[in-house]
C-alpha positions in Angstrom: -23.0 32.4 -3.3 -24.7 31.8 0.1 -26.5 28.9 -1.3 -23.3 27.3 -2.7 -21.6 27.7 0.7 -24.6 26.0 2.4 -24.5 23.1 -0.1 -20.7 22.8 0.4 -21.0 22.7 4.2 -23.8 20.1 4.0 -21.5 17.9 1.7 -18.7 18.1 4.1 -21.0 17.4 7.1 -22.4 14.3 5.3 -18.9 13.0 4.3 -17.7 13.2 7.8 -20.3 10.7 8.9 -18.9 8.2 6.6 -16.4 6.1 8.3 -14.2 3.0 7.2 -15.7 -0.2 8.5 -14.2 -1.5 11.8 -12.9 -4.9 11.9 -15.1 -6.2 14.6 -16.1 -9.4 12.9 -13.6 -12.1 12.4 -14.7 -12.5 8.8 -13.3 -8.9 8.2 -10.0 -10.0 9.5 -10.1 -13.1 7.4 -10.8 -11.0 4.3 -7.9 -8.7 5.0 -5.6 -11.7 5.4 -6.7 -12.9 1.9 -6.0 -9.5 0.5 -2.4 -9.5 2.0 -1.8 -12.9 0.8 -3.1 -12.1 -2.8 -0.8 -9.0 -2.9 2.2 -11.1 -1.8 1.4 -13.6 -4.5 1.0 -11.0 -7.1 4.4 -9.5 -6.2 6.1 -13.0 -6.3 4.5 -13.5 -9.7 5.6 -10.2 -11.0 7.5 -10.2 -14.4 10.6 -8.1 -13.6 13.2 -7.9 -16.4 17.0 -7.7 -15.6 18.4 -4.2 -15.8 19.5 -3.1 -19.3 17.2 -5.8 -20.8 16.4 -5.4 -24.5 15.8 -7.3 -27.6 18.8 -7.2 -29.9 17.1 -8.9 -32.8 14.8 -11.7 -33.4 15.2 -14.4 -30.7 18.3 -12.6 -29.2 18.1 -10.6 -26.0 20.6 -8.7 -23.8 20.5 -7.8 -20.1 22.6 -7.4 -16.9 23.2 -10.3 -14.7 20.0 -12.2 -14.0 18.9 -12.6 -10.4 16.2 -14.7 -8.7 13.6 -11.9 -9.0 14.0 -12.0 -12.8 13.4 -15.9 -13.2 9.7 -15.6 -13.9 10.3 -13.0 -16.5 13.0 -15.2 -18.1 10.7 -18.2 -18.3 8.3 -16.2 -20.5 11.1 -15.9 -23.0 11.3 -19.6 -23.4 15.1 -19.5 -23.7 17.2 -22.2 -25.2 20.5 -20.7 -24.2 22.1 -18.2 -21.8 25.5 -16.8 -23.0 27.5 -15.1 -20.2 30.7 -13.0 -20.7 31.8 -13.1 -17.1 35.0 -14.7 -16.0 33.8 -16.0 -12.6 32.2 -19.2 -11.8 28.4 -19.2 -12.5 26.4 -19.0 -9.2 24.8 -22.3 -8.2 21.4 -20.7 -7.9 21.5 -19.6 -11.5 22.7 -22.9 -12.7 20.0 -24.7 -10.9 17.4 -22.4 -12.7 19.0 -23.2 -16.0 18.9 -26.9 -15.4 15.2 -26.8 -14.3 14.4 -24.8 -17.5 16.5 -27.1 -19.7 18.5 -23.9 -20.8 21.9 -24.4 -22.4 24.7 -22.6 -20.6 27.5 -20.9 -22.6 30.3 -19.1 -21.2 32.9 -17.0 -23.0 34.5 -15.2 -20.1 36.3 -12.0 -20.9 37.8 -9.1 -18.8 36.5 -5.6 -19.3 38.1 -3.5 -21.9 39.9 -1.2 -19.5 42.9 1.1 -20.1 45.8 0.7 -20.3 46.7 -3.0 -20.2 43.4 -5.1 -20.3 41.9 -5.7 -23.7 39.1 -7.9 -24.8 40.4 -11.1 -26.7 39.2 -11.2 -30.2 39.0 -15.0 -30.3 36.5 -15.1 -27.4 34.3 -12.5 -29.1 34.5 -14.5 -32.4 33.5 -17.7 -30.6 30.6 -16.0 -28.8 29.4 -14.5 -32.2 29.6 -17.9 -33.8 27.1 -19.1 -31.0 24.8 -16.2 -31.7 24.8 -17.0 -35.4 23.5 -20.6 -34.8 19.8 -20.5 -34.6 19.8 -23.8 -32.8 20.8 -21.6 -29.8 17.9 -19.4 -30.0 16.1 -17.9 -28.1 19.2 -16.7 -26.4 20.1 -14.3 -23.7 23.5 -12.4 -23.6 24.8 -10.9 -20.3 27.7 -9.8 -18.4 27.5 -8.1 -15.0 25.8 -4.7 -15.8 24.9 -5.4 -19.4 26.8 -2.5 -20.6 30.5 -2.8 -21.7 31.3 -6.4 -22.5 27.8 -7.1 -23.7 28.0 -3.9 -25.7 31.2 -4.9 -27.4 29.8 -8.3 -28.4 26.5 -6.6 -29.7 28.6 -3.9 -31.5 30.6 -6.7 -33.3 27.3 -8.5 -34.2 26.1 -5.2 -35.7 29.1 -5.2 -38.0 28.0 -8.6 -39.3 24.5 -7.2 -39.8 25.9 -4.3 -41.9 25.0 -1.6 -39.5 26.9 1.8 -39.9 29.4 2.7 -37.3 27.3 5.7 -36.3 24.4 3.4 -35.6 26.6 1.0 -33.7 28.2 3.5 -31.5 24.8 5.2 -30.7 23.4 1.8 -29.5 26.7 1.1 -27.5 26.5 4.5 -25.8 22.7 4.3 -25.0 23.4 1.1 -22.9 26.7 2.0 -21.4 25.7 5.6 -20.4 27.1 7.4 -18.3 30.3 5.3 -18.5 31.0 4.7 -22.1 34.5 3.6 -22.9 36.5 4.7 -25.9 38.4 1.6 -25.7 35.3 -0.4 -26.3 34.3 1.7 -29.3 37.8 1.3 -30.7 37.7 -2.4 -30.3 34.4 -2.6 -32.2 35.6 -0.4 -35.0 38.9 -2.4 -35.6 37.3 -5.9 -35.1 37.5 -7.9 -38.3 34.2 -9.8 -38.6 35.7 -12.1 -41.3 37.4 -14.1 -38.6 33.9 -15.3 -37.4 32.9 -17.1 -40.5 35.3 -20.2 -40.3 33.6 -20.9 -37.0 30.0 -20.7 -38.3 28.0 -23.5 -39.7 26.0 -21.7 -42.6 23.2 -24.2 -42.5 22.0 -22.9 -39.2 22.3 -19.2 -39.8 19.4 -17.0 -38.5 17.2 -15.5 -41.1 18.1 -12.0 -40.3 17.5 -9.7 -43.4 20.6 -7.5 -42.8 23.0 -10.2 -42.1 26.1 -10.0 -44.3 26.5 -12.9 -46.7 30.0 -14.3 -46.3 29.8 -16.7 -49.1 
């Protein structure tokens, strides 16, 4: 026991003699500046996805509203299109990014499905679905503001076309809209008639999704 105590004291004594190098040489300062610069560049190059980002199915993604810090991440997706569901004019900074990346901009502006008087227009959802069902627009990113309710409604209607059960559709909707799921959204998805999409779709360019309902 005594021997162990002596050894421990010797280790502590030796470790106390080890000190961090003092920056007395200008080369140390130069090295430190390089480290700071490298860290900054690494941060700037970081791939940060937008909130609520997820792959919906092959070549289709969803998220909240993309910001500048997300651009590097979006570049990696090699998007052909961005489909937004917001009503407002698209920010100039975002439009510039899309133009630089040669990304097509699609806007189907809809209001949130809020009780008691505001409801999502079915014709806008159908038009947006027709864009999703055209593989010439893929890879494509869908977004609203938070990537929860309006995006959730669109994806829910897409799942109906993909022959998902209502249970699976609502589970997915609630997972992304939590903790503020809306009963009106789920009612809209349930009552939406997917047959109205097909007259807007060019069947020659349908994506090769295995669960896609055959309308013909």
